[in-house]
N, C-alpha and C positions, 0 to 999 in steps of 0.2 A: 504493499499500500504505499502511496506517496503522501508528501505533506499536503498541506490544505488547498495549495494552488495546483497540484498535480494529481489527475485522476488515477485511481488504480489501474494496473496493466489492462485488466478486462472491462474497463468502462471507458466510455465515451461521454465528453461534456459537448453539448451544443448552446450555442448563444442565438437564440431566436428572438429577434425583436427586442432584446435586452433582458429576456427571461433566460435563465440557465437550466438545461435539462441534462441530467446524468442518467444515461442508460447502458445496458449491458451490451457487449459485442456480440454475444449470443443472440440478442434480439434482432440485430442488424444482419447476423449471418443467415438468419432464416429468411431473409428478403434481399437475397444477393443481386437480383436484377433491378434494384431500385437506385434512383439517383442519391438517395441517402446513403447506401452502401458504398456508391462510388467516392462521395464526399468524404467517408471516414478511412477509405483505403490508404495504404501507403503510397499508391500512386499520386493521390491529390493532396494528402495530408501529411506533409513532411516534419510536423511537430506534434505528436500526440499528447504533449503535455499541456498544449492551449486548447481552449474552447474552438469550435469551428462556427464561424460567424454564418448564419442564414438570415437574410434580409427578407423575414416575413412576419406575420402577427402571431407571437407566443401563444396567444389564447386559442387560437384555431389549430395551431401546430400540436397542442397538447392533445387534441382529438385525433389527429393523424396518428400519433404515437400510440393511442389507446386502440385504434383499430389495427395497427401493426402487432400489438400485443394480443389481442382478443379475437381478432377476425370480423368484428363488427363493432359498431358503436349506435348510440341514439344522440343524435345531434339536438342541443337544448333549441328550445323556438326562439330565443332571442339572438341566435347565431347570425352575424351579417351576411348577406349574399353577395 
């Protein structure tokens, strides 16, 4: 495990619209054909100790992660279109 600034080896930190998400590499490995998997790969991410910046809405991205985790989601009625 790393210090407070460095994620553990098997974790990835994403900075999505200012919100930080820490997720396991195993979650990403289950979805290898996604842009998210490409972003965290060694080919695109040369410093795994730093969060990967994604210029999107963190609130909405949380729902994307839940979809990847559980295979389905229920979107809140107040989600912007």
